[in-house]
C-alpha positions in Angstrom: 0.0 0.1 -0.1 1.2 3.5 -0.9 0.4 6.9 0.5 1.3 10.5 0.3 3.3 10.9 3.5 4.5 14.1 5.2 8.0 13.6 3.5 6.5 13.6 0.0 5.9 17.4 -0.3 9.5 18.0 0.5 10.6 15.7 -2.5 7.9 17.2 -4.8 8.9 20.7 -4.1 12.6 20.1 -4.6 11.8 18.4 -7.9 9.8 21.4 -9.0 12.7 23.7 -8.2 14.9 21.7 -10.6 12.4 21.6 -13.4 9.2 23.5 -13.9 6.2 21.2 -13.7 4.9 20.6 -17.2 3.4 17.5 -15.8 2.6 16.7 -12.1 5.3 15.6 -9.8 3.7 12.9 -7.4 5.5 11.2 -4.7 4.1 8.1 -2.7 5.7 6.1 0.0 5.3 2.4 0.1 4.3 1.2 3.6 6.1 -2.1 3.3 9.4 -1.1 2.0 9.4 2.5 3.2 10.7 3.5 -0.2 9.4 6.6 -1.9 8.4 6.7 -5.6 8.5 10.1 -7.4 6.6 10.1 -10.7 7.1 13.0 -13.1 7.3 13.5 -16.8 6.1 10.0 -17.6 9.0 8.5 -15.4 9.3 7.3 -12.0 12.3 7.1 -9.7 12.7 5.3 -6.4 14.4 6.8 -3.3 15.0 4.4 -0.4 14.2 5.5 3.2 18.1 5.2 3.7 18.8 7.6 0.8 16.0 10.0 2.2 17.6 9.9 5.6 21.1 10.4 4.5 20.1 13.3 2.2 21.2 11.4 -1.0 17.7 11.7 -2.4 18.4 15.3 -3.7 21.1 14.1 -5.9 19.0 11.2 -7.2 16.2 13.7 -7.9 18.6 16.1 -9.5 20.1 13.4 -11.8 16.7 12.1 -12.9 15.4 15.5 -13.9 18.6 16.3 -15.8 18.3 13.1 -17.8 14.6 13.7 -18.5 15.5 17.2 -19.9 17.8 15.7 -22.7 
């Protein structure tokens, strides 16, 4: 089961600062794995709970948005 958790707006807002939202950025967290999934521009990326806690999620989102711009 997935839900829009309190951490999700932080991920969504960060993604929106990197690339204007031509399509909706949606983040959900899987209750079983605790992983986050960010869907944007027809793509999805997964951020683990460890990556979120360590702050590595920002580089993952940044890299994914750069790839989708090309």
